[in-house]
C-alpha positions, -999 to 999 in steps of 0.1 A, spaced: 0 0 0 18 31 -12 -4 61 -4 -4 76 31 -42 73 33 -41 36 24 -14 30 50 -33 49 76 -65 29 69 -46 -4 70 -29 5 103 -62 15 118 -78 -18 107 -49 -38 120 -49 -19 154 -87 -24 157 -83 -61 149 -58 -65 178 -74 -43 204 -109 -30 194 -114 6 204 -77 13 207 -73 34 176 -96 61 191 -75 62 222 -41 68 207 -27 96 186 -25 88 149 9 84 134 26 116 123 38 122 87 73 110 95 61 78 112 36 71 84 63 77 57 86 52 75 58 26 77 51 0 50 20 -22 49 21 -54 29 -11 -69 17 -12 -102 0 -38 -128 -9 -31 -163 5 -46 -189 -19 -31 -217 1 -14 -220 35 -1 -249 54 10 -255 90 26 -284 107 7 -291 139 14 -321 161 12 -329 198 34 -351 219 71 -356 221 95 -355 192 96 -385 168 133 -387 161 153 -412 142 165 -441 164 202 -432 160 195 -396 172 187 -409 207 224 -419 210 234 -382 206 240 -360 236 217 -333 222 186 -322 240 154 -329 223 119 -322 235 90 -297 233 90 -261 245 53 -252 251 44 -217 240 16 -196 253 5 -161 247 -9 -145 278 -17 -110 288 2 -99 319 -1 -69 341 2 -37 320 36 -20 325 33 18 319 60 37 300 84 51 327 80 85 311 42 85 313 31 118 329 12 113 362 -7 82 373 -26 74 341 -44 40 342 -47 18 312 -76 28 289 -109 10 287 -99 -7 254 -66 -20 269 -83 -32 301 -111 -49 282 -86 -66 259 -66 -79 288 -98 -91 306 -107 -112 276 -74 -131 276 -68 -162 296 
């Protein structure tokens, strides 16, 4: 997306998808920030993902190696908001931010 208005609209849509209501709470990007931002749009006709549960299934000879193998579980969780140290005063997280955190496990 080349034009600034297209980029701005894409950034707004992306922000609202992540945290609904957040766009209205924050300042829009300035001209310098918008100029330095690129938004890539592409159509995905096909996608694939390798999803499996359980321990690794290695070749038998690999078990003789002294190399760790296993699974590292990943989770995305919302923690306690940490304000910018330079934030003026005692400003609490906004409603959009608080609502978003409350909806997460």
